[in-house]
C-alpha positions as CSV (number, residue, x, y, z in Angstrom):
1,M,-105.7,21.4,-50.9
2,K,-107.8,23.3,-48.4
3,T,-106.2,25.0,-45.4
4,I,-108.1,22.8,-42.9
5,T,-106.9,19.6,-44.7
6,K,-103.3,20.8,-44.7
7,I,-103.6,21.5,-40.9
8,Q,-105.1,18.1,-40.3
9,V,-102.4,16.3,-42.3
10,T,-99.7,18.3,-40.6
11,I,-101.0,17.5,-37.1
12,A,-101.4,13.8,-38.0
13,I,-97.9,13.5,-39.3
14,A,-96.5,15.4,-36.3
15,A,-98.4,13.2,-33.9
16,F,-97.1,10.0,-35.7
17,V,-93.5,11.3,-35.6
18,A,-93.9,12.2,-31.9
19,A,-95.2,8.7,-31.2
20,V,-92.3,7.0,-32.9
21,G,-89.9,9.4,-31.2
22,F,-91.3,8.8,-27.7
23,G,-91.3,5.1,-28.4
24,I,-87.7,5.0,-29.3
25,A,-86.7,7.4,-26.4
26,G,-88.6,5.2,-24.0
27,F,-86.3,2.3,-24.8
28,M,-83.1,4.4,-24.5
29,V,-83.6,5.9,-21.1
30,P,-82.6,4.0,-18.0
31,P,-83.3,1.1,-17.4
32,P,-82.4,0.3,-21.0
33,G,-84.7,-2.1,-22.8
34,Q,-87.7,-1.4,-20.5
35,I,-90.4,1.1,-21.4
36,H,-92.5,2.8,-18.7
37,E,-96.3,2.5,-19.0
38,S,-96.7,6.3,-19.1
39,V,-94.6,6.3,-22.3
40,L,-96.8,3.6,-23.8
41,Y,-99.9,5.6,-22.9
42,L,-98.5,8.7,-24.6
43,V,-97.5,6.8,-27.7
44,A,-101.0,5.2,-27.8
45,Q,-102.6,8.7,-27.5
46,F,-100.5,10.1,-30.4
47,L,-101.3,7.1,-32.6
48,L,-105.0,7.4,-31.7
49,L,-105.0,11.0,-32.7
50,T,-103.3,10.2,-36.0
51,A,-105.8,7.4,-36.7
52,S,-108.8,9.5,-35.8
53,I,-107.7,12.4,-38.1
54,F,-107.1,10.1,-41.1
55,G,-110.2,8.0,-40.3
56,V,-112.6,11.0,-40.0
57,G,-111.2,12.4,-43.3
58,A,-111.7,9.1,-45.0
59,M,-115.2,8.8,-43.6
60,F,-116.2,12.2,-44.9
61,A,-114.6,11.5,-48.3
62,N,-116.5,8.2,-48.5
63,N,-119.8,9.8,-47.6
64,K,-119.3,12.6,-50.1
65,L,-118.6,10.1,-52.8
66,K,-121.8,8.2,-51.9
67,N,-123.9,11.3,-51.9
68,N,-122.5,12.4,-55.3
69,N,-123.2,9.0,-56.8
70,Y,-126.8,9.1,-55.4
71,V,-127.4,12.6,-56.8
72,Q,-126.0,11.5,-60.2
73,R,-128.3,8.5,-60.3
74,K,-131.3,10.6,-59.3
75,E,-130.5,13.1,-62.1
76,T,-130.2,10.5,-64.8
77,T,-133.5,8.8,-63.8
78,E,-135.5,12.0,-63.8
């Protein structure tokens, strides 16, 4: 696995763990059972970061696969 891919996966996992941690902590601090909107915003940002990292990676992998298939078809027809 490339170094940049390792970094992206590490950041995405860390952001997801942080989102879950802040979400749980948001319910534990006073007043119990209520979560402040700033915590919700922070959790949403972490989850958005995670989704964007994995989504961009999937998009590039999909485009690379399409390009490889296109090149293979061109080579076989020529």
